[in-house]
C-alpha positions in Angstrom: 0.0 0.0 0.0 2.9 2.3 0.7 4.2 1.9 -2.8 0.9 2.9 -4.3 0.7 5.9 -2.1 4.2 6.9 -3.1 3.4 6.5 -6.8 0.3 8.7 -6.3 2.3 11.4 -4.6 5.0 11.3 -7.3 2.4 11.5 -10.0 0.6 14.4 -8.3 3.8 16.4 -8.1 4.9 15.7 -11.6 4.1 17.3 -15.0 2.5 14.1 -16.1 -0.6 14.8 -14.0 -2.0 16.6 -17.0 -1.9 13.2 -18.9 -4.3 11.5 -16.4 -7.5 10.6 -18.2 -10.9 9.1 -17.3 -11.8 6.0 -19.4 -14.3 6.9 -22.1 -16.4 3.7 -21.8 -19.9 4.1 -20.6 -19.6 1.7 -17.7 -16.0 2.5 -16.6 -14.6 5.3 -14.5 -11.0 4.2 -14.2 -8.3 6.8 -14.4 -5.2 6.0 -16.4 -2.0 7.8 -17.4 -2.1 8.4 -21.2 1.4 7.7 -22.4 0.4 7.5 -26.1 2.6 9.5 -28.5 -0.4 11.6 -29.7 -1.8 11.9 -26.1 -5.3 11.0 -27.4 -6.0 7.6 -25.8 -9.7 7.3 -24.8 -10.0 4.0 -23.0 -8.2 2.4 -20.0 -7.4 -0.9 -21.7 -8.0 -2.5 -25.1 -9.1 -5.9 -23.7 -11.4 -4.3 -21.1 -13.2 -1.3 -22.5 -12.4 -0.9 -26.1 -13.5 -4.4 -27.1 -16.7 -4.1 -25.0 -17.5 -0.7 -26.5 -17.0 -2.0 -30.0 -19.3 -4.9 -29.4 -22.0 -2.6 -27.9 -21.7 -0.2 -30.9 -21.9 -3.1 -33.4 -24.9 -4.6 -31.7 -26.7 -1.2 -31.7 -26.0 -0.8 -35.5 -27.4 -4.3 -36.1 -30.5 -3.6 -34.1 -31.0 -0.2 -35.9 -30.6 -1.7 -39.4 -33.1 -4.5 -38.7 -33.0 -8.1 -39.9 -31.4 -8.8 -43.2 -32.5 -11.5 -45.7 -30.2 -13.3 -48.1 -32.0 -14.3 -51.4 
């Protein structure tokens, strides 16, 4: 626990504090440090939130377009 507290203090006192983001997924509020070169990362983790968000968006598109028939 002391290591986590020390890391938090180090982050708060550093210039990287401006790179802390909140995950953009609907059901996630995790904070993460955006170390991407473009500084435009939106989600905390690919396997966690990005894939779930992609599945939800795909399912919404399928529901919107209605059933398709192959003739």
